[in-house]
BAFI-3210 file (N, C-alpha, C; in Angstrom, 3 decimals, decimal comma, padded with zeros to 6 digits):
// residues 181
n [1|2|3|4|5|6|7|8|9|10|11|12|13|14|15|16|17|18|19|20|21|22|23|24|25|26|27|28|29|30|31|32|33|34|35|36|37|38|39|40|41|42|43|44|45|46|47|48|49|50|51|52|53|54|55|56|57|58|59|60|61|62|63|64|65|66|67|68|69|70|71|72|73|74|75|76|77|78|79|80|81|82|83|84|85|86|87|88|89|90|91|92|93|94|95|96|97|98|99|100|101|102|103|104|105|106|107|108|109|110|111|112|113|114|115|116|117|118|119|120|121|122|123|124|125|126|127|128|129|130|131|132|133|134|135|136|137|138|139|140|141|142|143|144|145|146|147|148|149|150|151|152|153|154|155|156|157|158|159|160|161|162|163|164|165|166|167|168|169|170|171|172|173|174|175|176|177|178|179|180|181]
n.u [-071,066|-072,446|-075,626|-077,561|-080,335|-083,000|-084,181|-087,286|-090,274|-093,129|-096,296|-099,249|-102,566|-105,720|-108,619|-111,286|-114,937|-115,749|-116,123|-114,787|-112,361|-110,673|-108,872|-106,914|-105,914|-104,755|-102,675|-101,236|-100,268|-098,502|-096,717|-095,621|-094,263|-092,445|-091,021|-089,707|-087,849|-088,231|-087,248|-088,889|-090,168|-091,581|-093,985|-094,788|-095,253|-097,437|-099,263|-099,473|-100,733|-103,184|-104,306|-104,422|-106,373|-108,593|-108,952|-109,318|-111,555|-113,478|-113,654|-114,702|-117,090|-118,596|-118,948|-119,775|-118,305|-115,173|-111,736|-108,827|-105,652|-102,739|-099,474|-096,645|-093,163|-090,977|-088,472|-088,553|-091,173|-093,984|-096,630|-100,053|-102,718|-106,121|-108,265|-111,448|-114,284|-116,523|-118,167|-118,999|-119,507|-116,547|-115,029|-115,143|-113,649|-115,580|-117,598|-118,001|-120,399|-120,472|-121,721|-121,769|-121,144|-119,481|-117,595|-115,241|-112,989|-111,649|-110,959|-109,023|-107,112|-106,507|-105,392|-103,170|-101,639|-098,936|-099,559|-102,541|-105,283|-107,852|-108,889|-110,507|-110,936|-110,746|-112,773|-113,868|-112,900|-110,012|-108,499|-105,860|-102,900|-099,941|-097,096|-094,360|-090,777|-090,504|-092,324|-095,837|-096,898|-094,728|-093,847|-095,769|-096,398|-098,397|-101,306|-101,153|-098,512|-095,818|-094,179|-091,509|-090,848|-090,118|-088,081|-085,404|-082,267|-082,435|-080,968|-080,322|-082,347|-083,977|-085,519|-087,269|-086,858|-088,342|-086,822|-085,537|-082,480|-081,558|-082,584|-082,668|-084,447|-086,605|-087,358|-090,691|-092,414|-090,130|-088,606|-086,188|-084,863|-083,807|-081,772|-082,412|-081,106]
n.v [056,330|057,875|058,892|059,572|061,594|060,315|061,323|063,025|061,291|060,695|059,431|059,072|057,819|056,860|055,580|053,594|054,015|051,580|049,085|046,714|047,436|048,141|046,155|045,843|048,452|048,677|046,768|048,002|050,333|049,187|047,965|050,240|051,481|049,461|049,358|051,759|051,125|051,690|051,791|049,913|047,895|044,612|044,282|046,940|047,544|045,876|047,141|049,586|048,691|047,752|050,150|051,710|050,327|050,788|053,609|054,089|052,464|053,774|056,200|055,334|053,926|055,811|057,979|057,116|057,449|057,356|057,759|059,861|058,714|059,427|058,605|059,160|059,652|060,968|060,518|059,978|059,265|057,485|058,778|058,630|059,705|060,036|061,402|062,695|063,830|064,643|066,908|068,330|067,349|066,822|063,666|061,987|060,271|057,876|056,203|052,641|050,124|046,913|045,009|046,182|046,192|047,824|050,926|051,131|051,909|054,517|054,447|052,454|053,712|055,927|054,615|053,233|054,735|057,116|059,743|061,451|062,800|065,003|067,092|069,866|070,146|071,869|070,709|068,737|066,505|065,384|062,571|061,661|059,825|059,056|056,936|054,981|054,953|054,870|052,756|053,483|053,528|054,092|056,492|058,324|059,682|058,622|060,268|060,174|060,238|062,031|065,165|065,088|062,437|062,165|063,887|065,413|063,853|062,825|061,355|057,856|057,064|055,151|054,292|051,899|051,534|050,754|050,116|049,522|048,851|050,849|049,439|046,845|043,825|042,881|039,904|038,578|038,909|039,278|041,450|043,309|044,938|048,302|050,404|053,707|056,690]
n.w [086,532|083,745|082,767|079,924|079,250|077,457|074,192|073,966|073,048|070,957|069,951|068,051|067,538|066,106|067,655|066,726|067,054|068,509|070,797|070,487|069,458|071,465|072,758|070,734|070,599|073,155|072,929|070,903|072,146|074,042|072,255|071,025|073,186|073,843|071,429|071,580|073,451|076,182|079,537|081,408|084,033|083,667|085,105|085,295|082,626|082,208|083,902|082,588|080,245|081,298|082,424|080,131|078,669|080,348|080,233|077,470|076,980|078,572|077,133|074,655|075,382|076,932|075,271|072,821|070,646|068,850|069,876|070,149|070,678|072,406|073,057|075,003|075,839|078,134|079,061|081,714|082,442|081,067|079,272|078,737|076,778|076,184|073,989|073,405|071,443|072,685|074,509|077,712|081,146|083,032|083,644|086,808|089,534|091,034|093,566|093,460|093,695|095,408|093,793|091,331|087,832|086,478|086,666|088,025|086,717|086,752|089,416|089,427|087,779|089,387|091,587|090,560|088,715|088,465|088,217|087,233|085,324|084,019|081,347|079,795|076,249|073,071|071,574|073,168|075,629|077,481|078,909|080,944|081,976|083,842|084,022|085,241|085,839|089,105|091,390|091,770|094,420|095,981|095,034|095,630|098,551|101,324|102,662|105,355|105,999|107,415|106,635|107,424|107,149|104,530|103,953|102,185|102,139|104,716|107,271|107,342|105,704|103,252|100,136|098,167|094,714|091,719|088,948|085,692|084,004|081,159|078,106|079,083|079,901|082,365|083,963|084,210|087,264|088,675|090,854|091,382|094,150|094,408|096,122|096,893|097,925]
ca.u [-071,606|-073,282|-076,779|-078,153|-081,791|-083,394|-084,988|-088,725|-090,918|-094,579|-096,985|-100,708|-103,390|-107,172|-109,344|-112,657|-116,005|-116,176|-115,495|-113,902|-111,075|-109,875|-107,717|-105,892|-105,309|-103,875|-101,482|-100,480|-099,540|-097,389|-095,746|-094,939|-093,346|-091,355|-090,229|-088,863|-086,939|-088,446|-086,818|-089,949|-090,328|-092,714|-095,188|-095,181|-095,828|-098,771|-100,104|-099,716|-101,722|-104,458|-104,843|-104,748|-107,684|-109,642|-109,164|-109,888|-112,909|-114,344|-113,877|-115,562|-118,411|-119,358|-119,185|-120,312|-117,394|-113,805|-110,901|-107,451|-104,740|-101,358|-098,572|-095,372|-092,100|-090,131|-087,229|-088,868|-092,506|-094,832|-097,911|-101,078|-103,848|-107,228|-109,065|-112,680|-114,885|-117,801|-118,038|-119,792|-118,856|-115,330|-115,229|-114,587|-113,609|-116,727|-117,688|-118,686|-120,942|-119,922|-122,353|-121,702|-120,306|-118,565|-117,435|-113,984|-111,889|-110,874|-110,383|-107,776|-106,168|-106,095|-104,583|-101,975|-100,834|-098,190|-100,340|-103,594|-106,211|-108,654|-108,912|-111,353|-110,248|-111,604|-113,932|-114,324|-112,097|-108,919|-108,138|-104,456|-102,219|-098,502|-096,595|-092,962|-089,798|-090,627|-093,699|-096,716|-097,111|-093,552|-093,615|-096,783|-096,560|-099,779|-101,661|-100,830|-097,070|-095,421|-093,156|-090,178|-090,593|-089,646|-087,188|-084,215|-081,044|-082,740|-080,298|-080,081|-083,606|-083,903|-086,772|-087,034|-087,270|-088,416|-086,385|-084,688|-081,435|-081,992|-082,370|-082,767|-085,781|-086,655|-088,318|-091,972|-092,410|-088,858|-088,572|-084,961|-084,908|-082,682|-081,822|-082,205|-080,964]
ca.v [056,153|058,991|058,526|060,639|061,565|060,059|062,340|062,786|060,600|060,776|058,759|059,180|057,038|056,982|054,358|053,731|053,947|050,194|048,516|045,626|048,018|048,437|045,264|046,173|049,725|048,374|046,108|048,982|051,180|048,388|047,808|051,528|051,665|048,479|049,775|052,856|050,578|052,373|050,870|049,638|046,521|043,942|044,614|048,304|047,455|045,300|048,193|050,517|048,069|047,753|051,509|052,124|049,742|051,464|054,977|054,027|051,912|054,867|057,158|054,728|053,609|056,952|058,995|056,531|057,872|056,900|058,737|060,026|058,279|059,882|058,037|059,881|059,289|062,142|060,090|059,574|058,664|057,304|059,468|058,263|060,633|059,669|062,611|062,495|065,085|064,800|067,857|068,033|067,254|066,024|062,479|061,981|058,961|057,737|054,903|051,548|049,153|045,571|044,254|046,927|045,574|048,830|052,057|051,061|052,284|055,644|054,029|051,777|054,731|056,695|053,792|052,648|055,703|058,073|060,982|061,371|063,911|065,242|068,507|070,160|070,507|072,749|069,972|067,694|066,370|064,421|061,901|061,276|059,277|058,855|055,759|054,684|055,341|054,041|052,297|054,552|053,587|054,668|057,851|059,206|059,388|058,645|061,492|059,982|060,395|063,398|065,691|064,694|061,078|062,199|065,017|065,113|063,634|062,548|060,207|056,681|056,659|054,674|053,791|051,006|052,074|049,691|050,596|048,613|049,529|051,075|048,351|045,522|043,283|042,230|038,807|038,718|038,485|039,625|042,848|043,556|046,228|049,201|051,392|055,095|057,504]
ca.w [085,211|083,343|081,942|079,129|079,180|076,075|073,527|074,116|071,935|070,986|068,856|068,173|066,626|066,324|068,015|066,213|068,058|068,636|071,988|070,056|069,064|072,667|072,946|069,739|071,009|074,298|072,402|070,124|073,098|074,561|071,166|070,855|074,318|073,682|070,274|072,042|074,470|077,457|080,602|082,376|084,481|083,027|085,885|084,945|081,281|082,384|084,475|081,482|079,370|082,027|082,522|078,768|078,367|081,124|079,739|076,119|077,114|079,038|076,043|073,642|075,945|077,454|074,255|071,596|069,581|069,020|070,557|069,692|071,734|072,267|074,051|074,938|076,778|078,354|079,684|083,080|082,525|079,892|079,443|077,774|076,781|075,303|073,767|072,637|070,977|073,371|075,602|078,902|082,452|083,091|084,479|088,161|090,170|091,920|094,230|092,763|094,636|095,323|092,716|090,073|086,811|085,952|087,567|088,768|085,836|087,264|090,692|089,066|087,304|090,559|092,477|089,946|087,966|089,286|088,136|086,234|085,368|082,832|080,989|078,636|075,009|072,274|071,065|074,084|076,847|077,430|080,153|080,824|083,140|083,692|084,712|084,939|086,851|090,305|091,592|092,213|095,859|096,613|094,564|096,191|099,969|101,786|103,366|106,764|106,192|107,744|105,750|107,866|106,675|103,164|103,747|101,409|102,900|106,122|107,870|106,524|105,082|101,881|099,595|097,053|093,443|090,725|087,638|084,931|083,236|079,778|077,168|079,693|080,145|083,664|083,870|084,894|088,654|089,312|091,283|092,128|094,840|094,235|097,184|096,505|099,141]
c.u [-072,549|-074,402|-077,241|-079,660|-082,180|-084,231|-086,468|-089,299|-092,428|-095,151|-098,488|-101,392|-104,845|-107,757|-110,775|-113,702|-116,597|-115,411|-114,545|-112,532|-110,142|-108,704|-106,573|-105,171|-104,363|-102,565|-100,615|-099,669|-098,324|-096,309|-094,955|-093,883|-092,164|-090,449|-089,277|-087,804|-087,020|-088,100|-087,864|-089,909|-091,566|-094,022|-095,697|-095,792|-097,249|-099,740|-100,445|-100,809|-103,116|-105,083|-105,206|-106,129|-108,813|-109,974|-109,811|-111,313|-113,878|-114,665|-114,853|-116,977|-119,230|-119,610|-119,866|-119,474|-116,052|-113,031|-109,522|-106,556|-103,348|-100,561|-097,233|-094,442|-091,179|-088,778|-087,426|-090,175|-093,114|-096,137|-098,848|-102,225|-104,870|-108,153|-110,280|-113,241|-116,245|-117,582|-118,839|-118,936|-117,606|-115,554|-114,563|-114,613|-114,758|-116,756|-118,420|-119,149|-120,343|-120,475|-122,317|-120,740|-119,330|-118,408|-116,137|-112,778|-111,032|-110,318|-109,059|-106,716|-105,625|-105,141|-103,258|-101,088|-100,069|-098,901|-101,418|-104,484|-107,044|-108,676|-109,869|-110,461|-111,200|-112,858|-114,480|-113,509|-111,009|-108,691|-106,699|-103,979|-100,746|-098,067|-095,128|-092,054|-089,856|-092,089|-094,556|-096,842|-095,913|-093,335|-094,639|-096,951|-098,022|-100,042|-101,335|-099,342|-096,758|-094,327|-091,773|-089,832|-089,937|-088,685|-085,913|-083,009|-081,271|-082,073|-080,034|-081,335|-083,377|-085,303|-086,431|-087,620|-087,248|-088,084|-085,530|-083,634|-081,937|-081,619|-082,500|-084,228|-085,715|-087,711|-089,570|-091,857|-091,127|-088,858|-087,307|-085,018|-083,637|-082,798|-081,532|-082,135|-081,188]
c.v [057,310|058,496|059,758|060,495|061,337|061,194|062,016|062,152|060,735|060,074|058,846|058,269|057,183|055,616|054,542|053,574|052,545|049,581|047,374|046,124|048,242|047,475|045,555|047,477|049,522|047,762|047,082|049,903|050,439|048,226|049,101|051,708|050,695|048,846|050,914|052,390|051,347|051,395|050,698|048,170|045,917|044,232|046,008|048,340|046,884|046,320|049,227|049,964|048,076|049,145|052,065|051,603|050,444|052,833|054,964|053,479|052,994|055,834|056,596|054,494|054,843|058,045|058,433|056,898|057,187|057,944|058,781|059,663|058,799|059,285|058,751|059,422|060,480|061,797|059,631|058,806|058,485|058,008|058,987|059,239|060,146|060,875|062,276|063,847|065,325|065,738|067,430|067,960|066,376|064,833|062,628|060,563|058,900|056,371|053,889|050,559|047,775|044,776|044,975|046,249|046,558|049,935|052,056|051,528|053,413|055,360|053,303|052,780|055,519|055,898|053,344|053,630|056,609|059,419|060,752|062,587|063,971|066,743|068,717|070,474|071,376|072,031|068,929|067,676|065,333|063,873|061,425|060,608|059,106|057,685|055,581|055,088|054,445|053,711|053,411|054,651|054,187|056,107|058,833|058,872|059,463|059,926|061,389|060,196|061,844|063,848|065,225|063,278|061,081|063,356|064,568|064,966|063,297|061,253|059,081|056,202|056,254|054,285|052,896|051,598|050,948|050,252|049,534|049,439|049,735|049,890|046,961|045,112|042,554|041,135|039,077|038,178|038,819|041,106|043,094|044,909|047,010|050,253|052,763|055,920|058,947]
c.w [084,919|082,441|081,189|079,157|077,725|075,512|073,729|072,851|072,094|069,757|069,109|067,166|067,034|066,650|067,528|067,322|068,201|069,807|071,624|069,612|070,261|072,856|071,974|070,110|072,191|073,809|071,613|071,038|073,650|073,495|070,942|071,938|074,213|072,515|070,643|073,044|075,786|078,580|081,703|082,772|083,817|083,775|085,534|083,552|081,368|082,973|083,416|080,570|080,014|082,035|081,153|078,387|079,091|080,544|078,354|076,163|077,577|077,909|075,013|074,178|076,292|076,431|073,019|070,387|069,787|069,804|069,916|070,869|071,412|073,407|073,883|076,053|076,906|078,967|081,113|083,172|081,147|080,219|078,344|077,916|075,770|075,199|072,915|072,244|071,607|074,559|076,807|080,138|082,371|084,009|085,835|088,691|091,162|092,566|093,346|093,815|094,414|094,149|091,364|089,100|086,190|086,987|088,349|087,959|086,373|088,659|090,446|088,622|088,487|091,452|091,885|089,186|088,928|089,317|087,085|086,350|084,107|082,594|079,830|077,427|074,197|071,788|072,027|075,360|076,621|078,829|079,960|082,106|082,802|084,551|084,343|086,066|088,055|090,522|092,167|093,725|096,575|096,193|095,109|097,659|100,368|102,555|104,852|107,047|106,529|106,799|106,152|107,430|105,300|102,912|103,067|102,321|104,357|106,564|106,901|105,815|103,633|101,446|098,417|095,798|092,419|089,354|086,979|084,218|081,820|078,891|077,765|079,832|081,473|083,580|084,687|086,318|089,388|089,628|092,084|092,825|094,586|095,319|096,642|097,773|098,828]
res [m|t|f|r|t|p|a|p|k|s|s|s|f|r|v|p|p|d|i|r|a|v|p|s|a|r|r|r|v|v|a|i|v|r|d|w|n|v|p|l|l|e|d|t|v|e|t|l|e|l|l|t|g|e|v|i|t|n|a|v|l|h|t|g|e|g|c|q|v|t|v|s|w|d|g|l|r|v|r|l|e|a|e|d|t|k|g|g|r|l|p|q|r|g|p|a|g|l|d|d|e|s|g|r|g|l|q|l|v|d|g|l|a|q|a|w|g|c|r|p|t|t|e|g|k|a|i|w|f|e|i|g|g|c|s|p|s|l|s|r|p|s|s|a|a|s|e|s|d|f|s|f|g|a|g|d|a|q|r|l|v|a|m|a|e|p|g|s|r|v|p|r|g|s|r|p|p|v|a|a|t]
***
């Protein structure tokens, strides 16, 4: 069966400088991705929604301003970028104490996204993350893994990939394993 790579898609919207706008922005991102019929498992959509909330909340709370959100799909991954107009130091993932009420947002992004980062812009900074395709823990080998563990065509090695067929909806909690060699 031959699969065509879907045409890249992108959508942007502005989030006002009000923390109460974050839930609506999260739902809007999910609605955009679903409208595009992006083949993501329900667990991956939930992770997208969680990370979207973390990134947008950081932009609104730490700048006192709104942010511009851009969500895009390249046929393999969904990318979300939240851009604010507040310059200064780029955010970094830091430790959070057991009793801290905040400070875990970028730890979640780091642990659940396939890739993430931040970059300066002409007027401020942008925080971005990518998700989709296969689960993050399988797509990023741990630092303890040796290169030979992941060499192309190595014997009968297989890895599980969490993907849904284009246009299908996978029920919540269902994770059909797909062997990729």
